C-alpha positions as CSV (number, residue, x, y, z in Angstrom):
1,M,151.4,88.6,97.2
2,N,151.6,86.3,94.3
3,R,149.6,86.9,91.1
4,M,146.9,84.3,91.8
5,A,146.2,85.7,95.3
6,K,145.8,89.2,93.9
7,K,143.3,88.0,91.3
8,T,141.3,86.2,94.0
9,F,141.3,89.2,96.3
10,Y,140.0,91.5,93.5
11,F,137.4,88.9,92.5
12,I,136.1,88.8,96.1
13,I,136.0,92.6,96.3
14,C,134.0,92.8,93.0
15,A,131.6,90.1,94.2
16,M,130.9,92.0,97.4
17,V,130.3,95.3,95.5
18,L,127.9,93.6,93.1
19,L,126.0,91.9,96.0
20,S,125.6,95.2,97.8
21,L,124.4,97.0,94.6
22,H,121.8,94.2,94.0
23,Q,120.4,94.6,97.5
24,A,120.2,98.4,97.1
25,A,118.4,98.0,93.8
26,S,115.8,95.6,95.1
27,A,114.6,97.8,98.0
28,C,115.5,101.4,97.4
29,Q,115.3,103.7,100.4
30,V,113.4,106.9,99.8
31,D,112.6,109.9,101.9
32,E,109.6,111.5,100.4
33,F,106.3,112.7,101.7
34,Y,103.0,111.9,100.1
35,L,99.2,112.4,100.7
36,T,97.0,109.3,101.0
37,T,94.2,108.6,98.6
38,E,90.7,108.0,100.0
39,S,89.7,104.3,100.3
40,S,93.0,102.9,99.1
41,L,93.9,99.6,100.8
42,A,96.9,99.2,103.1
43,A,98.3,96.3,105.1
44,S,101.2,95.3,107.4
45,T,102.6,92.9,104.8
46,P,102.8,92.9,101.0
47,E,101.2,89.4,101.0
48,N,98.1,90.6,102.8
49,L,97.9,93.6,100.6
50,N,98.1,91.5,97.4
51,E,95.4,89.1,98.7
52,A,93.1,92.0,99.6
53,S,93.7,93.7,96.2
54,N,92.9,90.4,94.4
55,F,89.6,90.2,96.3
56,Q,88.8,93.8,95.4
57,E,89.6,93.3,91.7
58,K,87.4,90.1,91.7
59,G,84.6,91.9,93.4
60,D,84.7,89.5,96.4
61,Q,83.5,92.1,99.0
62,K,82.7,89.4,101.6
63,K,86.3,88.2,101.8
64,L,87.7,91.7,101.7
65,A,85.4,92.8,104.5
66,S,86.5,89.8,106.5
67,M,90.2,90.9,106.1
68,I,89.3,94.5,107.1
69,E,87.3,93.2,110.1
70,N,90.2,91.0,111.3
71,G,92.6,94.0,111.1
72,M,94.7,92.5,108.3
73,V,93.9,95.3,105.9
74,I,92.7,98.9,106.4
75,R,91.2,101.5,104.1
76,L,93.1,104.8,104.1
77,K,91.5,108.2,104.7
78,G,92.2,110.9,102.2
79,N,94.8,113.6,102.3
80,I,96.8,112.4,105.3
81,K,100.6,113.2,105.1
82,V,102.8,110.1,105.2
83,Q,106.4,109.4,104.7
84,A,107.6,106.7,102.2
85,L,110.3,104.5,103.8
86,E,110.9,101.9,101.2
87,R,109.9,101.0,97.6
88,S,109.4,97.4,96.5
89,F,109.8,97.0,92.8
90,E,109.0,93.3,93.0
91,H,105.5,93.9,94.5
92,R,105.0,97.5,93.1
93,M,104.4,98.8,96.6
94,L,105.6,101.4,99.0
95,K,106.2,101.0,102.7
96,I,104.9,104.1,104.5
97,K,104.4,105.5,107.9
98,F,102.1,108.1,109.3
99,L,103.8,111.1,110.8
100,D,101.9,110.7,114.1
101,H,102.1,106.9,114.2
102,G,105.4,104.9,113.9
103,T,104.1,101.5,112.6
104,P,104.9,101.1,108.9
105,I,102.3,99.7,106.4
106,W,102.4,98.8,102.7
107,V,100.3,100.4,100.0
108,K,100.1,99.8,96.3
109,D,101.8,102.3,93.9
110,G,99.1,104.8,92.9
111,S,97.6,104.9,96.4
112,L,99.4,108.1,97.2
113,K,99.6,111.5,95.8
114,Q,103.0,113.3,95.7
115,I,103.0,116.6,97.5
116,K,103.8,119.5,95.2
117,C,106.0,122.2,96.8
118,N,105.5,125.3,94.8
């Protein structure tokens, strides 16, 4: 292999490594268990959760109730054990699933309590 081909090969390898590291940093996989916090909001998509959170912050209970009624958003019951599947740093959310129910949902950071194992 000539010198230019070697440099190109190493450049491609470095670019692939950087790309894979970027993807890992944007959505970290976690395997932790938490307990839910009573009345926290949860949704199937980050966008729905952001919209519902905005309505809650603005005090627009009518629009929030409409989202809950349409099944776009739910309120969590307290102290239910869930597993965190993914963390989104961009949206400051966690994707979780209930242990008895396989459908994942998104919750805001702070909507869960970490289980202490002592």
